[in-house]
Structures are given as C-alpha cells and as structure tokens.
C-alpha positions in Angstrom: -29.4 33.2 -2.9 -25.8 33.1 -2.4 -23.8 36.3 -1.0 -20.2 36.6 -0.3 -19.4 38.8 3.2 -16.3 39.4 4.2 -14.7 40.3 7.5 -12.5 42.8 6.9 -10.9 45.6 9.7 -7.2 46.4 11.7 -5.7 44.7 13.8 -8.1 43.4 17.3 -10.6 45.2 16.1 -12.5 41.9 17.1 -13.8 40.7 13.2 -13.4 37.1 14.6 -15.8 38.1 17.4 -18.0 39.5 15.2 -17.8 36.1 12.7 -18.4 33.9 15.8 -21.5 35.7 16.9 -23.0 35.8 12.9 -22.7 31.9 13.4 -24.0 31.3 16.7 -27.2 33.3 15.5 -27.3 31.4 12.7 -26.6 28.3 15.1 -24.2 27.3 12.8 -21.3 27.0 16.0 -23.4 25.6 19.3 -20.9 28.0 21.1 -19.0 31.5 20.6 -15.6 30.9 20.5 -12.6 34.4 21.2 -9.5 34.3 20.0 -8.4 34.8 22.9 -9.3 31.8 24.4 -7.8 29.7 21.8 -11.4 27.7 20.4 -12.8 30.1 17.5 -14.3 28.4 14.5 -12.5 30.3 11.9 -9.4 30.1 13.2 -9.2 27.0 13.4 -5.3 26.6 12.6 -3.1 25.6 15.7 -0.5 28.9 14.4 -3.9 30.8 14.5 -4.6 29.5 18.1 -0.6 30.3 19.5 -0.3 34.2 18.0 -4.5 34.7 19.0 -4.2 36.5 15.4 -6.0 36.1 12.2 -3.6 34.6 9.4 -5.7 32.6 7.5 -8.6 33.9 5.1 -10.6 31.0 6.7 -14.3 31.0 6.1 -17.5 29.7 7.2 -21.2 29.0 5.9 -24.7 29.8 7.6 -28.3 30.8 6.1 -30.3 32.7 7.2 -34.3 34.1 5.0 -34.0 32.7 2.5 -29.9 33.4 1.1 -26.9 31.1 2.4 -23.8 33.5 3.7 -20.4 32.2 3.0 -18.5 34.7 5.4 -14.9 35.4 5.1 -13.1 36.7 7.7 -9.5 38.1 6.8 -6.4 38.8 8.3 -6.1 41.9 9.7 -2.1 41.9 10.4 -0.7 43.6 7.6 2.1 41.1 7.4 -0.7 39.3 5.5 -2.3 41.7 4.0 -2.0 39.1 0.3 -3.8 36.6 1.6 -7.0 39.2 2.6 -6.8 40.9 -1.2 -7.0 37.6 -2.4 -10.2 36.4 0.0 -11.1 40.9 -1.5 -11.7 39.2 -4.8 -14.4 37.2 -4.1 -16.4 39.6 -2.4 -20.4 40.8 -2.7 -20.0 42.5 -0.1 -17.5 43.8 2.4 -18.0 43.9 6.5 -15.6 46.7 7.9 -15.6 46.7 11.5 -13.6 49.9 13.4 -12.9 49.4 17.4 -14.8 52.5 19.2 -11.6 52.4 21.1 -9.3 53.6 18.4 -10.5 54.8 15.3 -9.8 54.3 12.1 -6.7 52.9 11.6 -3.8 53.0 9.5 -4.5 49.2 8.2 -8.1 50.4 8.3 -7.4 53.3 5.4 -5.5 50.9 3.0 -8.6 48.0 3.8 -10.8 50.3 2.3 -8.6 51.5 -0.2 -8.1 47.5 -1.8 -11.9 47.5 -1.6 -12.9 50.9 -3.4 -10.3 49.5 -6.1 -11.9 46.0 -6.4 -16.1 47.6 -6.5 -17.4 45.8 -3.7 -19.4 47.7 -1.4 -19.2 48.1 1.6 -20.8 47.9 5.6 -19.1 49.2 8.6 -19.7 47.9 11.3 -18.5 50.6 14.6 -17.4 47.8 18.0 -16.1 47.8 21.3 -19.2 50.4 22.4 -19.6 48.7 25.4 -16.1 50.6 25.9 -16.0 53.3 29.1 -15.5 56.5 27.3 -16.1 55.5 23.2 -18.9 57.5 21.4 -20.2 55.5 17.7 -21.2 58.7 16.8 -17.1 60.2 16.9 -16.3 57.6 14.8 -19.0 57.7 12.6 -17.8 61.1 11.3 -13.5 59.9 11.9 -15.5 57.6 9.1 -17.0 60.7 7.2 -13.6 62.6 7.2 -10.7 60.1 6.6 -12.7 57.9 4.2 -16.0 58.8 2.6 -19.0 61.0 3.2 -21.6 58.8 1.9 -22.2 56.7 4.7 -25.6 56.6 6.7 -25.8 55.5 10.2 -28.8 52.8 10.1 -29.4 53.3 13.9 -31.5 56.5 12.9 -33.5 53.6 10.3 -35.5 54.5 8.5 -36.3 58.7 9.0 -36.7 61.9 8.0 -32.9 61.3 7.8 -33.1 58.6 5.7 -34.7 60.9 3.5 -32.7 63.0 3.9 -29.6 61.6 2.9 -30.9 60.1 -0.1 -32.3 62.9 -1.3 -29.3 65.0 -1.6 -27.7 62.4 -3.8 -30.8 61.4 -6.0 -32.6 64.0 -7.7 -35.4 61.6 -9.4 -36.3 60.1 -6.3 -36.8 63.2 -5.1 -39.1 65.2 -7.4 -41.1 61.9 -6.8 -41.3 62.2 -3.2 -42.6 66.0 -3.7 -44.9 64.7 -6.1 -46.1 61.8 -4.1 -45.2 61.8 -0.7 -43.0 58.7 0.7 -42.9 55.3 -0.3 -41.2 53.5 1.9 -40.4 50.7 -0.6 -39.8 52.3 -2.8 -36.9 54.4 -0.8 -35.3 51.7 1.4 -35.0 50.1 -2.7 -33.2 52.8 -3.9 -30.4 53.2 -0.5 -29.9 49.2 -1.7 -28.8 49.8 -4.8 -26.7 52.9 -4.4 -24.6 50.7 -1.6 -24.5 48.1 -4.7 -23.5 50.8 -6.4 -20.8 52.1 -4.3 -22.3 55.2 -4.5 -22.8 54.7 -0.3 -22.7 52.7 2.4 -24.0 51.9 5.8 -22.9 52.1 9.4 -24.0 49.9 12.9 -22.1 49.9 16.0 -22.7 47.8 18.7 -20.2 45.2 20.9 -19.3 41.4 19.3 -18.2 40.9 22.6 -21.3 41.6 24.5 -23.5 40.7 21.7 -25.3 43.8 21.2 -26.5 44.9 18.2 -25.2 42.0 15.9 -27.9 40.1 15.2 -30.1 43.7 14.0 -27.0 44.3 12.4 -27.4 41.4 10.1 -31.5 42.3 9.6 -30.2 45.2 8.3 -27.5 43.3 6.1 -30.1 41.4 5.2 -32.4 43.0 4.1 -30.0 45.7 1.9 -27.6 43.3 -0.5 -28.7 40.7 -2.5 -26.7 39.3 -5.7 -27.7 38.3 -9.4 -26.0 35.2 -10.7 -26.4 33.4 -14.0 -26.7 29.7 -13.3 -27.8 29.3 -17.1 -24.9 30.8 -18.3 -21.3 29.6 -19.9 -19.6 28.0 -16.7 -16.9 30.8 -15.3 -15.2 31.0 -11.9 -12.6 32.3 -10.2 -9.5 30.8 -8.1 -9.2 32.2 -4.7 -7.6 29.9 -2.5 -5.0 27.2 -2.8 -4.8 24.5 -0.3 -2.8 21.1 -0.7 -4.6 18.6 2.4 -4.0 16.1 4.5 -3.1 13.8 2.2 -1.4 16.2 -0.2 -3.5 16.8 -2.8 -4.0 20.0 -3.9 -7.3 21.9 -3.7 -8.1 24.8 -5.5 -11.3 27.0 -4.0 -13.1 28.5 -6.9 -15.7 31.5 -7.0 -18.4 30.3 -9.1 -19.6 33.2 -11.4 -21.6 32.4 -14.3 -23.5 28.4 -15.1 -23.0 24.8 -13.2 -19.7 23.4 -11.9 -20.5 19.0 -11.9 -18.0 16.3 -10.8 -16.1 15.0 -13.6 -16.2 18.7 -15.7 -14.1 19.3 -18.3 -12.5 22.5 -16.8 -10.9 24.9 -19.6 -8.2 26.9 -18.6 -6.4 28.9 -21.4 -5.9 26.1 -23.6 -5.4 22.7 -21.8 -8.8 21.4 -20.3 -8.5 18.6 -16.5 -11.2 16.8 -15.4 -12.4 18.0 -11.4 -12.6 14.8 -9.6 -14.6 16.1 -6.1 -16.6 19.1 -5.2 -16.5 20.6 -2.1 -17.9 22.6 0.4 -16.3 23.5 3.5 -17.2 25.7 6.4 -14.2 26.0 9.2 -11.4 23.0 8.8 -14.3 20.7 7.7 -16.3 20.1 4.5 -18.7 17.8 3.3 -18.6 17.0 -0.7 -21.8 18.1 -3.4 -22.1 16.2 -6.9 -22.2 20.1 -8.6 -21.8 23.9 -7.3 -23.7 26.7 -9.4 -23.1 30.3 -9.1 -22.6 32.3 -6.8 -21.0 29.1 -4.4 -17.9 29.1 -2.6 -16.4 25.8 -3.4 -13.7 23.7 -3.2 -12.1 21.1 -5.9 -9.9 18.5 -6.4 -8.1 17.4 -9.9 -7.2 20.5 -11.0 -2.9 21.0 -11.2 -2.9 24.1 -13.8 -4.3 27.5 -12.5 -2.7 29.6 -10.1 -5.0 32.0 -7.5 -6.6 34.7 -9.9 -6.9 33.1 -12.5 -10.2 33.1 -14.0 -11.2 29.8 -15.6 -13.8 28.4 -18.5 -14.8 31.9 -20.2 -13.6 34.0 -19.0 -9.6 34.2 -19.8 -8.4 37.3 -18.4 -6.3 37.3 -14.6 -6.4 39.8 -12.0 -4.2 41.1 -11.0 -3.1 42.5 -6.9 -1.8 45.1 -5.2 -0.5 44.0 -1.9 3.2 43.8 -3.2 5.6 42.7 -1.0 8.5 44.7 -1.2 11.7 42.8 0.7 13.3 39.1 0.6 15.1 37.1 2.9 17.4 33.5 2.4 16.3 30.2 3.4 18.3 29.6 5.9 18.3 24.8 6.9 20.3 22.6 7.8 22.2 20.9 5.6 21.5 17.8 6.6 17.9 18.4 4.4 18.7 18.3 0.8 17.9 21.8 -1.0 15.6 20.3 -3.8 13.7 19.0 -0.7 13.4 22.4 0.8 13.1 24.2 -2.3 9.7 21.7 -3.1 8.1 22.3 -0.4 9.1 25.7 -1.1 7.3 26.4 -3.8 3.8 24.3 -2.3 3.8 27.2 0.1 4.4 29.8 -3.3 1.5 28.1 -4.5 -1.1 28.6 -1.5 0.5 32.3 -1.1 1.7 33.3 -4.4 3.7 36.4 -3.0 6.2 34.6 -1.8 7.5 33.9 -4.9 9.5 32.2 -4.1 12.9 30.9 -6.1 16.1 30.0 -6.9 19.1 31.9 -7.0 21.9 29.9 -9.1 24.1 33.0 -8.8 24.8 32.7 -5.3 23.6 29.2 -4.3 20.4 30.1 -2.1 16.7 30.4 -1.7 15.5 34.0 -1.6 11.5 34.3 -0.9 9.2 37.8 -0.9 7.5 39.1 2.4 5.4 41.6 4.0 7.0 41.7 7.3 9.3 40.2 10.3 6.4 38.6 11.7 5.0 36.5 8.3 9.0 35.3 8.5 8.0 33.7 11.8 5.2 32.4 10.8 6.8 31.0 8.5 9.0 28.5 10.0 6.3 27.3 12.4 4.7 26.2 9.1 6.6 24.4 7.6 8.8 22.8 10.9 5.0 21.6 11.5 4.1 20.7 8.1 8.0 19.7 6.2 9.9 18.4 9.9 12.5 20.0 9.4 13.6 23.5 10.9 13.9 26.9 8.6 15.0 30.0 9.6 15.8 33.8 7.7 18.3 36.4 6.7 17.2 39.6 7.3 14.7 41.5 5.1 16.2 42.7 2.3 14.2 45.4 0.1 13.5 44.3 -3.0 14.6 46.6 -6.2 14.8 47.1 -9.7 15.8 48.3 -12.8 14.8 49.2 -15.8 15.9 52.3 -18.8 15.5 55.7 -19.8 15.6 55.2 -23.6 14.8 53.0 -26.5 17.5 51.2 -27.6 17.6 47.5 -29.9 19.2 44.7 -28.8 20.7 41.5 -30.8 21.3 38.2 -29.7 22.7 34.8 -32.1 23.1 31.5 -31.1 24.9 29.2 -34.0 27.4 26.5 -32.0 28.1 23.9 -34.5 24.8 22.3 -35.1 22.2 25.2 -33.9 21.3 28.6 -34.9 18.9 31.8 -34.0 19.2 34.9 -34.1 16.2 37.7 -32.7 16.2 41.4 -32.6 14.7 43.2 -30.1 13.4 46.7 -29.8 14.0 47.9 -25.7 11.6 50.6 -24.6 11.3 52.2 -21.4 7.4 52.1 -20.2 4.6 53.5 -17.7 6.2 53.1 -14.4 4.9 49.5 -12.3 3.7 48.3 -16.4 5.8 45.1 -15.9 7.5 43.9 -19.1 4.6 44.1 -22.1 5.2 42.1 -25.1 4.6 42.9 -28.8 5.9 41.0 -32.1 5.8 43.1 -35.8 8.3 40.4 -36.6 6.6 38.9 -40.4 6.0 35.1 -40.8 8.5 35.1 -44.1 10.9 36.1 -41.2 10.4 33.8 -38.9 8.2 31.2 -38.5 5.0 31.8 -35.7 6.6 28.9 -33.9 9.7 30.6 -33.3 7.7 34.1 -32.8 6.1 32.4 -30.3 9.4 31.1 -28.6 10.7 34.8 -28.6 7.6 36.1 -26.5 7.6 32.9 -24.4 10.8 33.6 -23.1 10.7 37.5 -22.8 7.9 36.9 -19.9 8.2 32.9 -18.8 10.7 34.9 -16.0 12.3 37.6 -14.5 14.9 39.2 -16.4 18.2 40.6 -14.8 19.0 44.1 -14.7 22.9 44.9 -14.9 23.2 47.3 -12.3 22.1 44.8 -9.0 21.2 42.0 -10.3 17.5 43.1 -10.2 14.1 41.8 -11.9 14.0 44.6 -14.7 10.3 46.0 -15.1 9.0 48.1 -16.5 10.1 48.3 -20.4 8.6 47.3 -23.5 9.8 44.4 -26.2 8.6 44.3 -29.2 10.2 41.5 -31.9 11.9 42.8 -34.7 12.7 40.0 -36.8 14.3 36.8 -36.3 15.9 34.0 -38.0 16.2 30.2 -37.7 17.8 27.2 -39.5 15.5 24.9 -41.1 18.1 21.8 -40.0 20.1 23.2 -37.1 17.8 25.1 -35.6 16.7 23.0 -32.1 15.4 23.4 -28.7 16.9 25.5 -26.8 18.2 28.0 -29.0 15.7 30.6 -29.4 15.7 31.1 -25.6 19.7 32.0 -25.4 19.4 34.3 -29.2 16.6 35.8 -27.2 17.5 36.8 -23.1 20.7 37.7 -25.6 19.7 40.0 -27.5 18.1 41.3 -24.0 20.8 41.9 -21.9 23.0 43.5 -25.5 20.6 46.0 -25.7 20.4 47.1 -21.9 24.2 46.9 -22.0 23.8 50.5 -24.7 20.9 51.6 -22.2 21.4 54.7 -20.1 20.0 51.4 -17.1 18.0 53.3 -13.9 17.6 51.4 -10.7 14.2 52.1 -8.6 13.0 51.1 -4.9 9.6 50.2 -3.4 7.8 53.2 -2.3 5.0 53.6 0.1 1.7 56.7 0.0 2.0 57.6 3.1 -0.9 59.3 5.1 -0.2 61.0 8.7 -2.7 62.4 10.5 -1.3 64.3 14.4 -1.9 67.1 17.0 -0.9 70.2 15.3 1.6 71.0 17.8 3.5 67.1 15.7 3.8 68.4 12.5 7.2 70.0 12.5 8.8 66.6 14.1 6.5 65.0 11.2 7.4 66.5 8.5 11.3 67.2 8.8 11.2 63.1 9.3 9.9 63.0 6.5 12.4 64.9 4.9 15.3 62.5 6.5 13.2 59.9 5.1 13.9 61.0 1.9 10.8 61.6 1.3 7.5 64.3 0.0 5.1 65.2 1.3 1.7 67.9 -0.1 0.7 71.1 1.4 -0.8 70.1 4.9 -4.4 70.2 5.8 -5.6 71.1 9.2 -8.5 69.6 10.1 -10.2 70.4 13.2 -7.5 70.2 16.1 -5.3 67.6 13.8 -3.0 68.1 11.4 -2.8 65.7 7.7 0.5 64.7 5.1 0.2 63.1 2.3 3.2 61.7 0.2 5.4 59.2 -0.5 8.6 58.2 0.9 10.7 54.7 0.0 10.1 51.5 2.1 13.4 51.5 2.9 13.9 54.3 5.2 10.4 54.6 6.4 10.1 50.4 7.3 10.4 51.2 10.4 9.3 54.4 11.5 5.9 53.2 12.9 7.8 51.9 16.4 8.9 56.0 16.6 5.6 57.0 15.5 4.1 55.4 18.0 7.0 56.4 20.5 6.0 60.5 20.7 2.5 60.4 19.4 1.5 58.3 22.1 -0.1 56.0 20.2 -2.1 58.8 18.8 -1.3 59.8 15.9 -2.0 57.7 13.0 -0.5 56.2 10.4 -1.2 54.8 7.1 1.2 53.0 4.3 -0.2 51.6 1.7 2.4 50.0 -1.4 3.1 52.5 -3.9 4.9 51.1 -6.6 8.6 51.9 -7.8 10.2 55.2 -8.3 14.0 55.6 -8.7 16.2 55.1 -5.3 16.8 57.8 -3.6 21.0 56.1 -3.0 21.5 54.7 -6.1 25.0 54.1 -5.5 25.1 53.0 -2.4 23.5 50.5 -3.5 25.0 49.4 -6.4 28.4 49.1 -4.4 26.2 46.9 -1.0 24.9 44.3 -3.2 28.3 44.1 -5.3 26.2 42.4 -8.6 29.8 41.3 -11.4 27.2 42.1 -14.3 29.7 39.7 -15.9 29.7 36.3 -13.8 26.5 36.4 -14.0 25.7 32.2 -15.4 22.5 32.8 -16.1 22.8 35.5 -18.9 25.4 36.8 -21.3 25.5 40.0 -23.7 27.7 38.0 -25.9 26.8 35.8 -29.3 27.9 33.1 -30.8 28.4 32.8 -34.6 30.1 30.0 -36.5 32.8 29.5 -38.6 34.0 26.8 -40.6 32.6 24.7 -38.3 33.2 26.5 -35.2 31.3 28.7 -32.7 33.3 31.8 -31.3 32.1 34.8 -29.2 31.3 38.5 -30.4 31.0 41.0 -28.1 28.5 42.4 -27.5 29.6 45.8 -28.6 30.5 44.5 -31.6 27.7 42.0 -32.0 24.9 44.2 -33.9 28.0 44.4 -37.2 27.9 40.5 -37.1 24.0 40.0 -37.4 22.4 38.0 -40.5 19.6 39.8 -40.8 20.5 42.6 -40.7 
C-alpha cells in the first residue's frame, strides 16, 4: 500500500526534526539530522541549510509494516505557502505539528483551512512537550476551540472515552454496541473510516527533538490510515512539482492516481502527447530510476515539456486551482552587462517551478516583474539566481498587485482591416462573480464565422492578462461572450483576429464603468480582553471591517476583512503590543473594491492612450488604404451590424 503523508506547521514547530525521526526509526537514514545543525536529510538545499528554514517541499520514502510511505516536508514560512499548497494537492493524509510552547498560531489556521478545502484527512502532533511549563492537554483544548471540536486524543488509546467519542458521532454503531457489546476491531475500523471522511481528527503528543512519542505515533498512524488506488484502470496523474536537474533537464513530479506508467509510454495532455524518457523515485536529493510507476506512487519523470504544476494527465483532464496567491509584485533589477533576454529566460525557468511567480515582461516600462508573497521570498530568489545562473539580481520595493473589472454589461466591437487583412469581432462583456477571473462563452453561428476563427477569438481572450483602463492592471471577474464576427476568405491572415479581439475588448471597457480592485485578507485575531479596543481601532484605521467579537474564556476573537495594502506589515505591530501572546491569522481573501481608488490611479499614472499593447481604435479600409476609427465611432462603422 502506498501512502503520501504531508508534514505541515507554523514555522519553527519542528516539522523537519519530526520527519527526520520517522526516517530514522524506519532505517531510511542512519543519523538524525537537525535544521540548526544544517545536516537534515530533507532540507538538502544549501539555501535551506544557510537560513535554517524549509523552503522547498522535498520528499523522503520509508517502508513500515506493509506500506510504503512518501513523506513530504513542507515550508512553514508564509512566504513559501504556495509551495506548501502545491504539495497538499497530492497528500493522502496530513500531519499538523503544533508547538506546545506556542500553541495554535496564525499560519496554523491557514494550513488547516487549506487542508479542509482539499479534504485531506488530518492528524495532529503536539510537539515540544519536553519544554518546561508546557501542557499538551491545554494545547489540545486550543485545537478544539480554534480548529475543530472533533479531535480525539490518541494517548487515551481505545478506552471508554474512545467509545463515547465515536458513539456521539455514529448512532448506528451505538445501537449495535447496546445490543451486542464492544467489538474493538469494528470500532477501530469505524474510527479509521471517519478519519478518512474528515469527520474526526486524531491527535498525539511528544517531542521530536528528544524522540518522545514518535514511534508510538507512527504505529497509530499506520493502523489508522489506508489508501485504495487502482493499478488496473487507465493511467491518470497530477503534476505537483517541476524542477530542473543539474544537466538542465526538466523534471516533472507526478502523483500517479490510477493505472500504470512505463518508460517510453506516450502521455496525453489536452490534445498533445509526449514520451516518458525516464522515471525517477526521489528520496531527499537522491533518486533511483525504475521502469514503471503504479497508482499511489510519487515519481518524477523526464520527457514532459508542456504540462505545468496543477495539471492532470491521462484519463483526468481538469486543472487544480490554488488559494495561496501572491498579492505583491516587484521589479527585477539586474546589471546591464547581462542581456535582458537571458534574465527573462532564467526567470521563466523559475516560473515553471513556481507558477505563483507569474513572471512577465512589461513592454511599456521595459522591465521584468514577478509576483511574490513577501520580502523573505525575494531574498531567497536573489540567492537562487546567483547560485543557479551565476549573476546577481535585486528587487524593487514590493507593490500591491491591483486588478480591474467593470460594473455593467456592455458590447465591444473591434475591426482590423489594413490593406490585405480582415477580421471583425463583436463581444458581450458582463461583470461576473468576484474572484472568478475571465470566463468565455460562444453564441456565434458557424455561418457567420468559421469554427477555426471562433477558436482564435477564444484563444486570444484567454491567452494572457488584459490591461484595464484605470491603472493598466489585469482585467478580471468578467464573462465575455462571442456574439458574431467576420473573416475574409482571401485577406484574413495570421494575427488579424488577435488584433480585432483585443480592440473589441478594449472598445467595450471604454464604454463601461471601470472598477479598481485590491487584495484583501480574511483575518482572525485572538487577544486578551483588555486589548480588543486597540485591535478594533487599528482595523478601522486600516479600512477593514469586523464581525461581532466573540468572547472565549478570558480571550476575545474577532474576524473580518481588511485590505492587504494597509495590513501587510501589521504583524510586527501586533506582536509588539500583545507581547507575542496574541494570535493573528491572515488568509488571502480574494479581491474587492479598492479603498483608495483615486490615490492609486494617481500614483500609478497609467496612460491608456500610450499603452503599446492595446488600443480601442478600429482600422477600416477604403480605396486601398487603411484608416482609423476611434472607439466612440467604431460601432456604427462595423460590417456585421
């Protein structure tokens, strides 16, 4: 049986030390490493050793009883949470480590919410119980208060408390118990099923550093987990990581979901296929090659160049979406002795490995921009570029990543007809649900526009972000419908429908009420009663909103939403006035109307008329010569009306 187990936690809770103990007890490694000693098996990258934190989600493999375990040690720092979320996608089970010293922290709640979204069955391990004045029981209560009431303490084993815990959640089993008595195997099997169904969560405690309670936890984990992957079905897999090896080969990491994959197999992705040239099984930074992989295994393959992280291959074709989305962007600064194309090429490689970077070339300002979670990520990127590509970069001060949308439905018209070219596109552009991106619908009849040209319109609308009018930020939250269009048998050529489509989109939003959006945090703050007034005042000054505060014991919990721009540095202030005893959880909560639109527009200074990539002006032809028609006159000049 193959089981993929993820280790997750707030930074410094002891994830890597815990993982080292599991590998040591299963004789996978001979010596237990430590992060602070810079010799841990899973933090093998030199930058991880230097910084003493996990940055990359690396995996180890160990056998135990009749199962093969793939263990993924994930980053705990919020700046690297997209890497953590990508690993979550392929976990069969997760283990959240919580420090007995610090309890449930802000990032712990973020981790918990992601695991719930992706429905990953979860265990808890309360770590560092060897520290003085720690109390595992009080931390367990904190877990039950802040995360879930349905947590069972495994140190109680399977006694009367266990029977009561399960009976409260399974009336059928309770009735059977009243009729026939206690059958331990049946109750444990029910417990196992309820864990798998995310109805209950098991918890244990100990010390990873002192090796207390680790092997006992592993025994319980092994007993209470199972997977059922079909090796006989059609091949299907999910891409969860991409790397480039020392030779520059693209290495694609897969979770095989069903069937079997062999070397030289053709793997289908959308309407294309590529041949697998090698299958690798990684443990730490070392790997062995194998001839085939079966359902349930985590493997890495060479030969794939098209799929990106989150893609599904083979029999499953949908794509995974991610919640941990950067809200900042930063300019890449580099020495002019390095050609910009070389810098862009290197950053595109990094973009394949971390798609949240969204590396792009801004033609207008002639600069490379990256999307990031925070300052620590930028510092690490500087080190990575220097080590891998042997040139130095720095970054401009991170700026908020704004977006734009519209408030009402409008029609957009675009015509492109310089001499010997021809394309016309009519679009309906409507506001859509918040955080829905851009969606496309097609009601154009094939008699008006060929299917091939209709597909071109769709492709050009979805191939990239489109600039809004207020700040040049990405257009989002719109539904675009292709109404009709026209091509020409002789004169329509490559690129004509791109030009017409872009002009139709731009002409439409020229007529719309444009709205600037900014990123928001969903926050949860827990403080002593006497500090809640200060917290609520801070939230109001930051243009945030809050729900009615909730009192739990001598603490007060408040939840709400607040702009990232006004709250991104609040954690330092918060830690200072709470003396490190308050809890602040910040989770990206999507985009909403900007709180200071006019200030942002003025500061960015976008000139819609000078954007080299977009124009709302259509081009028509008369007497063998092209002429321009401005957006506010273009509709009357269209040929399809």
